[in-house]
N, C-alpha and C positions, 0 to 999 in steps of 0.2 A: 241808652235813650241817648235816640240820633240824635234829633234834633225837636225844636217846636213849631208847628204849625196851625193853621189856622183855617179853617175850612166852613164858607158859610158863615161866618162871627164867631165860629164856637173852635174856643184853644184847643191842640190835643199834643200830645207830646207820640214821638214816632220814635217804639222801642224794639230791638232785637232780642230775638228768640233765642234762650240758652235749652240746649236739652242734654240729658242725662243718657241718652241713646246714640253711642258714638261709634258703633261697630262701622257705618260707612266712614267716617275717618278714620277709625283704629288700622282700618285693611286700604286704605291709598291713599297714600301720600300728594296724590292730585289734588281731591277734595277734602285734605287736611290742613295745606295751604292755605282754601278761601274761608277758614272760622279761626275764631279766639280757641286754642284748646289749653285746659287747664287740666291734672292728671289727678284723680281722685286726693283728696286732703289738700291741696296745694293752696287752695282759699277757704279758709275756716268753713263757709256755707256754699260751698260746692264738696259735699260729701264724695261723691261718685265723680268719673272722669266726665268732662261736663264739655259742650262744644258751644261758643254764642258765634250764631248765626247770620253774619249780615245782610243774607241775601232772605233772612224771614221776619221781614218788618212787620210790623203791627199798629195802627193808630190807635190809640188811648186817649178819650178825650178828658182833658183836665178835671171835669165834674164826677167823673167818676172815680180818679184818683182821691179828690178829697174828701169824695162819700166813704169809700175804702177806708181812708185816714181816721174820718170821725166814726167810724163803726170799728176800730180797731181791727180790721181784715187787711190793714195795709202792714205790711212788715218789714221795716228797713233790716238787712242783711249784715249790711259793711259797706266799705269804698273800694272799689277795685285798684286793682295794684300801679302805682305810676306809670309803668310802660303798659299799659292797655291800653291808649290813647296810639302808640307807635304798630303796637301789633295788629288793632283795628283797622288800622290804616293798611299794614301790609297782605290782610286778610283780605279787603277788598281788591286790592290790586291784582292780586295772587286770584283769585276767583275764578271758576272755570262755567259756574252757574249766571253768573252775570255777565249782562251786554255792557260793551264800553258807556255807553250812554247812561245804563244805571249805575255802573260803576263810578263814573263821573259825578253823576245824581249825588250820591251816597257821598263822596268825596267831597263835594262841597257843602254840605251840611254839620258834618263832624269833626 
């Protein structure tokens, strides 16, 4: 999750997408620098190579998160490592897909 926001009085979380489709990042060091990358099994909840993409953000209303928690479809997989924040900052700064304005916007929220 990047930050908390509110739109029209509705609170939501801004979340980053993680993907196991990492071939773009496996073969392009410039693109890989713009994500937080974990090799398969490095974290127990990422059994495959996984890239966390700060350029792929999605708003999720808190009401939806609460509903998923209530009906047991929200699954807690674990806590990110202590160095994740540092790696995320570096990925945002190194991103070739984010404009400078967008980088500053994201950096101000994390």
